[in-house]
N, C-alpha and C positions, 0 to 999 in steps of 0.2 A: 911750170909744172913742178918737177922735182929737181934736186941738184943732180948734176951729171955724176955718174958712177955706177956701181954695181946695182943699187936699188933701181935707178932709172932704167938701166938696161933690162933687168928682170921684168919690171912692170911694162915696159914697152913691148917686149917680146910676148908677154902674156896677153896683152890687149890686142895686138895686131896679128899674131901668128898662131895663137892657140886658143883653147876654150877657157874663158875666165873662170868658169865653174870648177876647173881643176886646181885652182890656186886658192890658198887661204892666207889672209893677212891678219897678223896680230898687231894691235895698236893700243897705245895707252889712252884710257878714258878715265880721267881723274886718278883714283888710286887703284885701278884694276886694269888688267890686260884683257881686251876683248878680241875674239877670233871670229872673223866672218869671211865669206867668199870675196874674191877680188871684185866681182861685179857689184856686190852689196856695198863694199867699202867705197867704190867709186861713186855710187849713188849717195851714200851717207856723207861723204866728204865733199860732194859737189865739185868733183875734179880738183881736189886738194885745197879748196877754198875754206871749208870749215874744219877739216882735219889735215894739218900740214904733214908733209912727208917725214918730217923730223920726229913725229910721234909713232911712226911704224917701227915695231920691234922685230918682226920677222915676216918672211914670205915663204910659204911652203907650196910645193906642187906634189900632189898625191902622197903627202906625208913626208916628203924629203925637203929639208931646209935648203932654200936657194939663197936666202939672205937673212942675216942676223945682225942687228945693230950692236955696237959696243955696249950701249946701255943695257940691252937685254942680256948680253953675256955677263956683265957685272951683276945684274940682278940674279941670274941663275947661280953664279958663284957665291953670292952672299947668302942665298937661300940654302945651298948645300952646306955652307959653314954652320948655319944655325941648326941644321938637322943633326950635326955630329955631337 
């Protein structure tokens, strides 16, 4: 499934102990970041076969970020530098 760590823990808890519709997943799809519900992501990724966990940039629950990848943080940082 996913590498052990924060992401795996968040996804496991969301899938088994909570409503997946409360969670939003942001993942890289070519040159854009798409945001979908966790249940939709699991369907699209076919349980991480088509979309590996390494392409997940963030996981939110009711608008609160539970996980952010280092790549996503770098992307946000570079975008804020370009706006200045």
